C-alpha positions in Angstrom: 0.0 0.1 -0.2 2.9 2.3 0.9 4.7 1.3 -2.2 1.6 2.6 -4.5 1.2 5.7 -2.7 5.0 6.5 -3.1 4.6 5.4 -6.5 1.6 7.8 -7.3 3.7 10.7 -5.5 6.5 10.3 -7.8 4.2 10.4 -10.7 2.4 13.1 -9.5 5.7 14.9 -9.0 7.0 14.1 -12.4 3.7 15.4 -14.2 3.8 18.7 -12.6 7.6 19.0 -13.4 6.5 17.9 -17.0 3.6 20.5 -17.1 6.0 23.4 -15.8 9.0 22.4 -18.6 6.0 22.3 -21.1 4.8 26.0 -20.1 8.3 27.3 -20.0 9.2 25.5 -23.4 6.0 27.5 -24.6 6.9 30.7 -23.4 10.2 30.5 -24.8 8.9 29.4 -28.1 6.7 32.6 -28.2 9.6 34.6 -27.3 11.6 33.0 -30.2 8.5 33.8 -32.7 8.1 37.4 -31.7 11.9 38.2 -31.9 12.0 36.4 -35.4 8.9 38.5 -36.5 10.8 41.6 -35.4 13.8 40.5 -37.4 12.0 39.8 -40.4 10.2 43.1 -40.4 13.9 45.0 -39.8 15.2 43.0 -42.9 12.1 44.1 -44.9 12.5 47.6 -44.3 16.2 47.4 -44.8 15.8 45.7 -48.0 13.0 48.3 -49.3 15.1 51.4 -48.2 18.2 50.0 -49.9 17.0 47.7 -52.8 20.4 47.8 -55.0 22.7 47.2 -52.0 20.6 44.1 -51.1 20.7 42.8 -54.6 24.5 43.3 -54.6 24.9 41.8 -51.5 22.8 38.8 -52.4 24.7 38.5 -55.7 28.0 38.4 -54.1 26.9 36.0 -51.3 25.4 33.5 -53.9 28.8 34.0 -55.8 30.6 32.9 -53.1 28.9 29.9 -52.2 28.9 28.7 -55.3 32.7 28.7 -55.9 33.1 27.2 -52.4 30.7 24.4 -53.7 32.7 24.0 -56.7 35.8 23.7 -54.9 34.6 21.2 -52.6 33.7 19.4 -55.5 37.0 19.3 -57.3 38.3 17.6 -54.2 
């Protein structure tokens, strides 16, 4: 009888800890989502203010990645 009560107490403790961890994970996820939306809005604003510079940066990064990929294929 005491063993059953002990197991139930442990199970309830684990369930409470799991619920607390789940709530914390939800809060972290919501905060991360808000920060991501803010970063996306900032990036959109920067691209709209400087479209040609954004195109140039995108082209340069694409060229760099392409060169690095081709180097890796040769090896």
